[in-house]
A tleap script that builds the chain and sets N, CA, C and O, in Angstrom:
source leaprc.protein.ff14SB
mol = sequence {
  NMET SER LYS LYS MET VAL SER PRO LEU ASP
  SER LYS ASP MET THR VAL SER PRO ALA ASP
  LEU PRO ALA THR THR LYS LYS GLU VAL LYS
  GLU LYS ASN ASN LYS LYS ASN ASN LYS LYS
  ASN ASN ASN LYS GLY ASN GLY PHE VAL ARG
  PHE PHE LYS ARG ILE GLY LYS GLY CYS LYS
  GLU VAL VAL SER GLU LEU LYS LYS VAL THR
  TRP PRO THR PHE ALA LYS THR MET ALA GLN
  THR GLY ILE VAL LEU ILE VAL VAL VAL PHE
  PHE LEU VAL VAL ILE ALA ALA PHE ASP PHE
  GLY LEU THR ALA LEU PHE GLU LEU LEU VAL
  CLYS
}
set mol.1.N position { 0.840 -1.172 0.000 }
set mol.1.CA position { 0.000 0.000 0.000 }
set mol.1.C position { 0.888 1.239 0.000 }
set mol.1.O position { 1.818 1.337 0.800 }
set mol.2.N position { 0.613 2.158 -0.868 }
set mol.2.CA position { 1.444 3.347 -0.939 }
set mol.2.C position { 0.680 4.544 -0.393 }
set mol.2.O position { -0.540 4.643 -0.526 }
set mol.3.N position { 1.414 5.426 0.209 }
set mol.3.CA position { 0.808 6.633 0.751 }
set mol.3.C position { 0.828 7.715 -0.314 }
set mol.3.O position { 1.818 7.889 -1.025 }
set mol.4.N position { -0.268 8.430 -0.413 }
set mol.4.CA position { -0.354 9.514 -1.366 }
set mol.4.C position { 0.144 10.791 -0.690 }
set mol.4.O position { -0.276 11.124 0.418 }
set mol.5.N position { 1.022 11.482 -1.358 }
set mol.5.CA position { 1.530 12.730 -0.805 }
set mol.5.C position { 0.506 13.828 -1.069 }
set mol.5.O position { 0.007 13.973 -2.185 }
set mol.6.N position { 0.205 14.585 -0.047 }
set mol.6.CA position { -0.762 15.667 -0.185 }
set mol.6.C position { -0.007 16.980 -0.246 }
set mol.6.O position { 0.800 17.298 0.627 }
set mol.7.N position { -0.279 17.713 -1.269 }
set mol.7.CA position { 0.352 19.009 -1.464 }
set mol.7.C position { -0.580 20.098 -0.956 }
set mol.7.O position { -1.795 19.902 -0.951 }
set mol.8.N position { -0.052 21.234 -0.531 }
set mol.8.CA position { -0.929 22.332 -0.107 }
set mol.8.C position { -1.818 22.811 -1.249 }
set mol.8.O position { -2.833 23.463 -1.005 }
set mol.9.N position { -1.457 22.499 -2.478 }
set mol.9.CA position { -2.248 22.946 -3.618 }
set mol.9.C position { -3.424 22.022 -3.898 }
set mol.9.O position { -4.306 22.385 -4.677 }
set mol.10.N position { -3.469 20.817 -3.280 }
set mol.10.CA position { -4.537 19.861 -3.529 }
set mol.10.C position { -5.870 20.311 -2.935 }
set mol.10.O position { -6.920 20.040 -3.517 }
set mol.11.N position { -5.850 20.975 -1.818 }
set mol.11.CA position { -7.071 21.379 -1.137 }
set mol.11.C position { -7.569 22.708 -1.689 }
set mol.11.O position { -6.806 23.671 -1.773 }
set mol.12.N position { -8.835 22.767 -2.064 }
set mol.12.CA position { -9.396 24.008 -2.588 }
set mol.12.C position { -9.742 24.977 -1.469 }
set mol.12.O position { -9.733 26.191 -1.675 }
set mol.13.N position { -10.050 24.448 -0.278 }
set mol.13.CA position { -10.441 25.296 0.834 }
set mol.13.C position { -9.247 25.946 1.524 }
set mol.13.O position { -9.387 26.980 2.177 }
set mol.14.N position { -8.094 25.349 1.379 }
set mol.14.CA position { -6.928 25.810 2.106 }
set mol.14.C position { -6.249 26.952 1.355 }
set mol.14.O position { -6.028 26.853 0.148 }
set mol.15.N position { -5.925 28.012 2.045 }
set mol.15.CA position { -5.213 29.128 1.442 }
set mol.15.C position { -3.725 28.807 1.458 }
set mol.15.O position { -3.189 28.355 2.470 }
set mol.16.N position { -3.072 29.040 0.344 }
set mol.16.CA position { -1.667 28.698 0.215 }
set mol.16.C position { -0.828 29.860 0.712 }
set mol.16.O position { -1.077 31.013 0.362 }
set mol.17.N position { 0.147 29.555 1.513 }
set mol.17.CA position { 1.060 30.562 2.019 }
set mol.17.C position { 2.154 30.814 0.984 }
set mol.17.O position { 2.661 29.865 0.386 }
set mol.18.N position { 2.522 32.060 0.762 }
set mol.18.CA position { 3.581 32.354 -0.204 }
set mol.18.C position { 4.910 31.713 0.170 }
set mol.18.O position { 5.737 31.456 -0.704 }
set mol.19.N position { 5.127 31.452 1.452 }
set mol.19.CA position { 6.394 30.858 1.876 }
set mol.19.C position { 6.517 29.413 1.394 }
set mol.19.O position { 7.627 28.887 1.309 }
set mol.20.N position { 5.386 28.757 1.076 }
set mol.20.CA position { 5.395 27.365 0.642 }
set mol.20.C position { 5.767 27.198 -0.833 }
set mol.20.O position { 6.004 26.078 -1.286 }
set mol.21.N position { 5.820 28.284 -1.572 }
set mol.21.CA position { 6.024 28.204 -3.013 }
set mol.21.C position { 7.339 28.853 -3.434 }
set mol.21.O position { 7.934 29.616 -2.674 }
set mol.22.N position { 7.784 28.546 -4.640 }
set mol.22.CA position { 8.990 29.199 -5.149 }
set mol.22.C position { 8.778 30.708 -5.297 }
set mol.22.O position { 7.644 31.185 -5.335 }
set mol.23.N position { 9.873 31.440 -5.379 }
set mol.23.CA position { 9.831 32.902 -5.416 }
set mol.23.C position { 9.051 33.429 -6.623 }
set mol.23.O position { 8.458 34.505 -6.538 }
set mol.24.N position { 9.035 32.707 -7.731 }
set mol.24.CA position { 8.363 33.208 -8.934 }
set mol.24.C position { 6.845 33.245 -8.786 }
set mol.24.O position { 6.178 34.035 -9.454 }
set mol.25.N position { 6.298 32.404 -7.926 }
set mol.25.CA position { 4.837 32.354 -7.813 }
set mol.25.C position { 4.300 33.032 -6.558 }
set mol.25.O position { 3.085 33.076 -6.368 }
set mol.26.N position { 5.162 33.560 -5.701 }
set mol.26.CA position { 4.704 34.202 -4.474 }
set mol.26.C position { 3.757 35.366 -4.772 }
set mol.26.O position { 2.729 35.530 -4.115 }
set mol.27.N position { 4.115 36.152 -5.754 }
set mol.27.CA position { 3.297 37.309 -6.106 }
set mol.27.C position { 1.937 36.855 -6.638 }
set mol.27.O position { 0.912 37.458 -6.320 }
set mol.28.N position { 1.928 35.798 -7.444 }
set mol.28.CA position { 0.675 35.284 -7.995 }
set mol.28.C position { -0.240 34.769 -6.884 }
set mol.28.O position { -1.452 34.985 -6.927 }
set mol.29.N position { 0.330 34.096 -5.899 }
set mol.29.CA position { -0.456 33.556 -4.790 }
set mol.29.C position { -1.060 34.686 -3.972 }
set mol.29.O position { -2.228 34.621 -3.586 }
set mol.30.N position { -0.271 35.724 -3.707 }
set mol.30.CA position { -0.783 36.860 -2.946 }
set mol.30.C position { -1.951 37.513 -3.686 }
set mol.30.O position { -2.963 37.857 -3.075 }
set mol.31.N position { -1.809 37.680 -4.990 }
set mol.31.CA position { -2.873 38.294 -5.777 }
set mol.31.C position { -4.123 37.427 -5.768 }
set mol.31.O position { -5.235 37.943 -5.667 }
set mol.32.N position { -3.951 36.117 -5.873 }
set mol.32.CA position { -5.081 35.193 -5.882 }
set mol.32.C position { -5.817 35.228 -4.531 }
set mol.32.O position { -7.047 35.268 -4.484 }
set mol.33.N position { -5.049 35.212 -3.443 }
set mol.33.CA position { -5.652 35.268 -2.113 }
set mol.33.C position { -6.388 36.591 -1.903 }
set mol.33.O position { -7.466 36.615 -1.310 }
set mol.34.N position { -5.808 37.686 -2.390 }
set mol.34.CA position { -6.455 38.989 -2.255 }
set mol.34.C position { -7.754 39.037 -3.057 }
set mol.34.O position { -8.742 39.618 -2.607 }
set mol.35.N position { -7.755 38.427 -4.246 }
set mol.35.CA position { -8.970 38.395 -5.059 }
set mol.35.C position { -10.074 37.622 -4.345 }
set mol.35.O position { -11.231 38.040 -4.354 }
set mol.36.N position { -9.715 36.479 -3.719 }
set mol.36.CA position { -10.709 35.694 -2.984 }
set mol.36.C position { -11.289 36.514 -1.839 }
set mol.36.O position { -12.503 36.532 -1.637 }
set mol.37.N position { -10.428 37.188 -1.096 }
set mol.37.CA position { -10.881 37.990 0.035 }
set mol.37.C position { -11.753 39.144 -0.433 }
set mol.37.O position { -12.749 39.468 0.213 }
set mol.38.N position { -11.387 39.771 -1.553 }
set mol.38.CA position { -12.174 40.881 -2.074 }
set mol.38.C position { -13.552 40.408 -2.513 }
set mol.38.O position { -14.542 41.105 -2.291 }
set mol.39.N position { -13.630 39.225 -3.139 }
set mol.39.CA position { -14.917 38.696 -3.562 }
set mol.39.C position { -15.804 38.437 -2.345 }
set mol.39.O position { -16.997 38.739 -2.370 }
set mol.40.N position { -15.228 37.883 -1.289 }
set mol.40.CA position { -15.995 37.613 -0.077 }
set mol.40.C position { -16.496 38.921 0.527 }
set mol.40.O position { -17.648 39.002 0.950 }
set mol.41.N position { -15.654 39.934 0.571 }
set mol.41.CA position { -16.035 41.209 1.167 }
set mol.41.C position { -17.043 41.963 0.311 }
set mol.41.O position { -17.901 42.662 0.849 }
set mol.42.N position { -16.959 41.836 -1.009 }
set mol.42.CA position { -17.865 42.560 -1.892 }
set mol.42.C position { -19.260 41.943 -1.920 }
set mol.42.O position { -20.217 42.637 -2.262 }
set mol.43.N position { -19.409 40.678 -1.576 }
set mol.43.CA position { -20.692 39.997 -1.640 }
set mol.43.C position { -21.511 40.157 -0.368 }
set mol.43.O position { -22.526 39.479 -0.208 }
set mol.44.N position { -21.102 41.027 0.534 }
set mol.44.CA position { -21.817 41.173 1.802 }
set mol.44.C position { -23.208 41.761 1.597 }
set mol.44.O position { -24.133 41.376 2.312 }
set mol.45.N position { -23.390 42.653 0.673 }
set mol.45.CA position { -24.698 43.242 0.413 }
set mol.45.C position { -25.053 44.300 1.431 }
set mol.45.O position { -24.215 44.756 2.209 }
set mol.46.N position { -26.313 44.678 1.405 }
set mol.46.CA position { -26.833 45.703 2.279 }
set mol.46.C position { -26.872 45.200 3.724 }
set mol.46.O position { -27.268 44.062 3.976 }
set mol.47.N position { -26.463 46.043 4.665 }
set mol.47.CA position { -26.441 45.649 6.072 }
set mol.47.C position { -27.828 45.335 6.602 }
set mol.47.O position { -27.988 44.436 7.427 }
set mol.48.N position { -28.837 46.073 6.134 }
set mol.48.CA position { -30.220 45.860 6.546 }
set mol.48.C position { -30.689 44.471 6.133 }
set mol.48.O position { -31.321 43.762 6.917 }
set mol.49.N position { -30.380 44.088 4.906 }
set mol.49.CA position { -30.776 42.784 4.380 }
set mol.49.C position { -30.049 41.675 5.130 }
set mol.49.O position { -30.653 40.667 5.496 }
set mol.50.N position { -28.743 41.865 5.360 }
set mol.50.CA position { -27.967 40.845 6.085 }
set mol.50.C position { -28.511 40.646 7.483 }
set mol.50.O position { -28.558 39.519 7.976 }
set mol.51.N position { -28.930 41.739 8.139 }
set mol.51.CA position { -29.466 41.666 9.499 }
set mol.51.C position { -30.692 40.757 9.538 }
set mol.51.O position { -30.791 39.880 10.397 }
set mol.52.N position { -31.623 40.965 8.609 }
set mol.52.CA position { -32.838 40.161 8.609 }
set mol.52.C position { -32.596 38.743 8.130 }
set mol.52.O position { -33.326 37.830 8.517 }
set mol.53.N position { -31.582 38.539 7.292 }
set mol.53.CA position { -31.228 37.173 6.900 }
set mol.53.C position { -30.719 36.404 8.106 }
set mol.53.O position { -31.038 35.228 8.280 }
set mol.54.N position { -29.919 37.076 8.946 }
set mol.54.CA position { -29.406 36.425 10.151 }
set mol.54.C position { -30.535 36.094 11.118 }
set mol.54.O position { -30.532 35.038 11.750 }
set mol.55.N position { -31.497 37.000 11.230 }
set mol.55.CA position { -32.640 36.744 12.107 }
set mol.55.C position { -33.428 35.537 11.591 }
set mol.55.O position { -33.818 34.665 12.367 }
set mol.56.N position { -33.657 35.494 10.275 }
set mol.56.CA position { -34.374 34.363 9.682 }
set mol.56.C position { -33.638 33.054 9.892 }
set mol.56.O position { -34.244 32.029 10.202 }
set mol.57.N position { -32.318 33.100 9.720 }
set mol.57.CA position { -31.504 31.897 9.916 }
set mol.57.C position { -31.578 31.441 11.379 }
set mol.57.O position { -31.666 30.247 11.663 }
set mol.58.N position { -31.540 32.406 12.295 }
set mol.58.CA position { -31.632 32.070 13.716 }
set mol.58.C position { -32.966 31.438 14.065 }
set mol.58.O position { -33.018 30.486 14.843 }
set mol.59.N position { -34.056 31.963 13.490 }
set mol.59.CA position { -35.389 31.395 13.750 }
set mol.59.C position { -35.478 29.970 13.218 }
set mol.59.O position { -36.052 29.097 13.869 }
set mol.60.N position { -34.916 29.734 12.040 }
set mol.60.CA position { -34.929 28.380 11.479 }
set mol.60.C position { -34.159 27.421 12.376 }
set mol.60.O position { -34.575 26.276 12.556 }
set mol.61.N position { -33.035 27.873 12.945 }
set mol.61.CA position { -32.245 27.029 13.831 }
set mol.61.C position { -32.999 26.725 15.122 }
set mol.61.O position { -32.920 25.614 15.647 }
set mol.62.N position { -33.735 27.722 15.634 }
set mol.62.CA position { -34.518 27.510 16.856 }
set mol.62.C position { -35.588 26.452 16.611 }
set mol.62.O position { -35.758 25.539 17.419 }
set mol.63.N position { -36.308 26.571 15.500 }
set mol.63.CA position { -37.349 25.596 15.172 }
set mol.63.C position { -36.733 24.208 15.009 }
set mol.63.O position { -37.297 23.213 15.465 }
set mol.64.N position { -35.576 24.149 14.358 }
set mol.64.CA position { -34.891 22.876 14.161 }
set mol.64.C position { -34.525 22.232 15.499 }
set mol.64.O position { -34.699 21.026 15.678 }
set mol.65.N position { -34.026 23.026 16.427 }
set mol.65.CA position { -33.644 22.489 17.740 }
set mol.65.C position { -34.871 22.070 18.539 }
set mol.65.O position { -34.827 21.071 19.258 }
set mol.66.N position { -35.970 22.822 18.423 }
set mol.66.CA position { -37.177 22.458 19.166 }
set mol.66.C position { -37.776 21.149 18.662 }
set mol.66.O position { -38.441 20.443 19.421 }
set mol.67.N position { -37.554 20.820 17.410 }
set mol.67.CA position { -38.034 19.547 16.875 }
set mol.67.C position { -37.273 18.373 17.488 }
set mol.67.O position { -37.793 17.259 17.549 }
set mol.68.N position { -36.048 18.619 17.940 }
set mol.68.CA position { -35.213 17.561 18.518 }
set mol.68.C position { -35.514 17.310 19.994 }
set mol.68.O position { -35.074 16.304 20.552 }
set mol.69.N position { -36.259 18.217 20.632 }
set mol.69.CA position { -36.522 18.122 22.072 }
set mol.69.C position { -37.467 16.970 22.357 }
set mol.69.O position { -38.446 16.768 21.639 }
set mol.70.N position { -37.172 16.215 23.408 }
set mol.70.CA position { -38.098 15.190 23.880 }
set mol.70.C position { -38.835 15.777 25.082 }
set mol.70.O position { -38.247 15.967 26.147 }
set mol.71.N position { -40.103 16.056 24.906 }
set mol.71.CA position { -40.893 16.696 25.937 }
set mol.71.C position { -41.347 15.658 26.951 }
set mol.71.O position { -41.629 14.518 26.582 }
set mol.72.N position { -41.424 16.041 28.250 }
set mol.72.CA position { -41.885 15.090 29.269 }
set mol.72.C position { -43.380 14.822 29.125 }
set mol.72.O position { -44.126 15.625 28.564 }
set mol.73.N position { -43.788 13.686 29.642 }
set mol.73.CA position { -45.214 13.347 29.617 }
set mol.73.C position { -45.953 14.199 30.647 }
set mol.73.O position { -45.341 14.823 31.515 }
set mol.74.N position { -47.284 14.212 30.534 }
set mol.74.CA position { -48.095 14.989 31.477 }
set mol.74.C position { -47.918 14.470 32.900 }
set mol.74.O position { -47.821 15.252 33.846 }
set mol.75.N position { -47.876 13.145 33.046 }
set mol.75.CA position { -47.732 12.547 34.379 }
set mol.75.C position { -46.403 12.940 35.019 }
set mol.75.O position { -46.343 13.263 36.205 }
set mol.76.N position { -45.345 12.906 34.221 }
set mol.76.CA position { -44.029 13.263 34.750 }
set mol.76.C position { -43.990 14.750 35.132 }
set mol.76.O position { -43.405 15.121 36.150 }
set mol.77.N position { -44.610 15.581 34.318 }
set mol.77.CA position { -44.658 17.018 34.621 }
set mol.77.C position { -45.413 17.263 35.922 }
set mol.77.O position { -44.977 18.062 36.750 }
set mol.78.N position { -46.535 16.586 36.107 }
set mol.78.CA position { -47.310 16.755 37.333 }
set mol.78.C position { -46.532 16.253 38.548 }
set mol.78.O position { -46.594 16.862 39.615 }
set mol.79.N position { -45.802 15.147 38.396 }
set mol.79.CA position { -45.004 14.612 39.509 }
set mol.79.C position { -43.914 15.602 39.907 }
set mol.79.O position { -43.702 15.851 41.094 }
set mol.80.N position { -43.236 16.158 38.935 }
set mol.80.CA position { -42.169 17.112 39.238 }
set mol.80.C position { -42.729 18.403 39.830 }
set mol.80.O position { -42.106 19.009 40.702 }
set mol.81.N position { -43.902 18.824 39.359 }
set mol.81.CA position { -44.549 20.009 39.931 }
set mol.81.C position { -44.913 19.749 41.390 }
set mol.81.O position { -44.742 20.624 42.239 }
set mol.82.N position { -45.411 18.554 41.683 }
set mol.82.CA position { -45.744 18.189 43.064 }
set mol.82.C position { -44.527 18.223 43.969 }
set mol.82.O position { -44.605 18.693 45.104 }
set mol.83.N position { -43.401 17.725 43.472 }
set mol.83.CA position { -42.157 17.737 44.260 }
set mol.83.C position { -41.733 19.167 44.561 }
set mol.83.O position { -41.337 19.480 45.684 }
set mol.84.N position { -41.816 20.026 43.566 }
set mol.84.CA position { -41.439 21.435 43.763 }
set mol.84.C position { -42.336 22.079 44.809 }
set mol.84.O position { -41.846 22.781 45.694 }
set mol.85.N position { -43.642 21.851 44.721 }
set mol.85.CA position { -44.565 22.433 45.699 }
set mol.85.C position { -44.294 21.931 47.109 }
set mol.85.O position { -44.368 22.708 48.061 }
set mol.86.N position { -43.980 20.646 47.263 }
set mol.86.CA position { -43.671 20.085 48.581 }
set mol.86.C position { -42.419 20.744 49.163 }
set mol.86.O position { -42.395 21.090 50.344 }
set mol.87.N position { -41.389 20.919 48.350 }
set mol.87.CA position { -40.150 21.553 48.816 }
set mol.87.C position { -40.409 23.006 49.213 }
set mol.87.O position { -39.885 23.473 50.223 }
set mol.88.N position { -41.205 23.715 48.435 }
set mol.88.CA position { -41.526 25.113 48.748 }
set mol.88.C position { -42.281 25.201 50.071 }
set mol.88.O position { -41.962 26.047 50.906 }
set mol.89.N position { -43.265 24.353 50.268 }
set mol.89.CA position { -44.030 24.363 51.528 }
set mol.89.C position { -43.131 24.011 52.708 }
set mol.89.O position { -43.249 24.609 53.778 }
set mol.90.N position { -42.230 23.040 52.521 }
set mol.90.CA position { -41.297 22.669 53.593 }
set mol.90.C position { -40.459 23.877 54.023 }
set mol.90.O position { -40.353 24.175 55.213 }
set mol.91.N position { -39.868 24.566 53.046 }
set mol.91.CA position { -39.036 25.717 53.399 }
set mol.91.C position { -39.873 26.875 53.942 }
set mol.91.O position { -39.381 27.664 54.750 }
set mol.92.N position { -41.130 26.987 53.510 }
set mol.92.CA position { -42.024 27.988 54.070 }
set mol.92.C position { -42.217 27.739 55.561 }
set mol.92.O position { -42.169 28.676 56.359 }
set mol.93.N position { -42.438 26.475 55.943 }
set mol.93.CA position { -42.622 26.120 57.352 }
set mol.93.C position { -41.337 26.385 58.136 }
set mol.93.O position { -41.395 26.930 59.238 }
set mol.94.N position { -40.178 26.008 57.587 }
set mol.94.CA position { -38.899 26.213 58.283 }
set mol.94.C position { -38.640 27.704 58.516 }
set mol.94.O position { -38.272 28.107 59.619 }
set mol.95.N position { -38.832 28.511 57.486 }
set mol.95.CA position { -38.569 29.950 57.624 }
set mol.95.C position { -39.579 30.591 58.563 }
set mol.95.O position { -39.219 31.460 59.357 }
set mol.96.N position { -40.853 30.171 58.483 }
set mol.96.CA position { -41.872 30.718 59.390 }
set mol.96.C position { -41.548 30.364 60.836 }
set mol.96.O position { -41.697 31.206 61.721 }
set mol.97.N position { -41.106 29.132 61.092 }
set mol.97.CA position { -40.739 28.725 62.457 }
set mol.97.C position { -39.538 29.533 62.948 }
set mol.97.O position { -39.510 29.973 64.097 }
set mol.98.N position { -38.569 29.723 62.095 }
set mol.98.CA position { -37.383 30.510 62.460 }
set mol.98.C position { -37.792 31.953 62.775 }
set mol.98.O position { -37.312 32.547 63.740 }
set mol.99.N position { -38.678 32.500 61.955 }
set mol.99.CA position { -39.153 33.869 62.170 }
set mol.99.C position { -39.932 33.974 63.485 }
set mol.99.O position { -39.750 34.926 64.244 }
set mol.100.N position { -40.790 33.002 63.748 }
set mol.100.CA position { -41.563 33.002 64.995 }
set mol.100.C position { -40.633 32.924 66.209 }
set mol.100.O position { -40.838 33.615 67.207 }
set mol.101.N position { -39.602 32.068 66.107 }
set mol.101.CA position { -38.652 31.923 67.221 }
set mol.101.C position { -37.864 33.202 67.464 }
set mol.101.O position { -37.684 33.604 68.613 }
set mol.102.N position { -37.396 33.840 66.414 }
set mol.102.CA position { -36.648 35.094 66.579 }
set mol.102.C position { -37.536 36.214 67.109 }
set mol.102.O position { -37.089 37.047 67.898 }
set mol.103.N position { -38.789 36.232 66.675 }
set mol.103.CA position { -39.722 37.252 67.173 }
set mol.103.C position { -39.961 37.062 68.671 }
set mol.103.O position { -40.004 38.038 69.420 }
set mol.104.N position { -40.115 35.818 69.108 }
set mol.104.CA position { -40.323 35.539 70.529 }
set mol.104.C position { -39.077 35.918 71.319 }
set mol.104.O position { -39.194 36.474 72.411 }
set mol.105.N position { -37.892 35.633 70.800 }
set mol.105.CA position { -36.643 36.014 71.477 }
set mol.105.C position { -36.524 37.533 71.599 }
set mol.105.O position { -36.105 38.048 72.636 }
set mol.106.N position { -36.889 38.233 70.553 }
set mol.106.CA position { -36.787 39.697 70.553 }
set mol.106.C position { -37.748 40.304 71.569 }
set mol.106.O position { -37.408 41.274 72.245 }
set mol.107.N position { -38.956 39.731 71.680 }
set mol.107.CA position { -39.906 40.233 72.652 }
set mol.107.C position { -39.431 39.999 74.077 }
set mol.107.O position { -39.715 40.810 74.959 }
set mol.108.N position { -38.710 38.901 74.322 }
set mol.108.CA position { -38.164 38.657 75.661 }
set mol.108.C position { -37.078 39.670 76.002 }
set mol.108.O position { -36.958 40.096 77.151 }
set mol.109.N position { -36.293 40.053 75.008 }
set mol.109.CA position { -35.231 41.025 75.227 }
set mol.109.C position { -35.785 42.420 75.458 }
set mol.109.O position { -35.229 43.182 76.248 }
set mol.110.N position { -36.855 42.760 74.791 }
set mol.110.CA position { -37.422 44.095 74.888 }
set mol.110.C position { -38.144 44.282 76.224 }
set mol.110.O position { -38.120 45.387 76.768 }
set mol.111.N position { -38.771 43.266 76.763 }
set mol.111.CA position { -39.516 43.396 78.024 }
set mol.111.C position { -38.637 43.718 79.176 }
set mol.111.O position { -39.119 43.857 80.300 }
savepdb mol mol.pdb
quit
């Protein structure tokens, strides 16, 4: 089995560094890279249009993610709601008892 040598010029997505090439083509590579960058910068369009395109893209992504969500069943939701209510009532009783005790202590000090 032979290994294929990969050159920096094989990849279309990869930008070639002028240091990787002979001196005669360095200028050509710089010009080519600048042309690519200029094309990308020139295709930006109106800022107003780009803003709303980004908003539209974001909304599509939100809908896509919501389709992936596994929602809990009604029974599970009710069970978890019950647990939350029990914990809230428990802490309500603890804080009320603490408040009652401190109030009684304060009244003893004031008398």
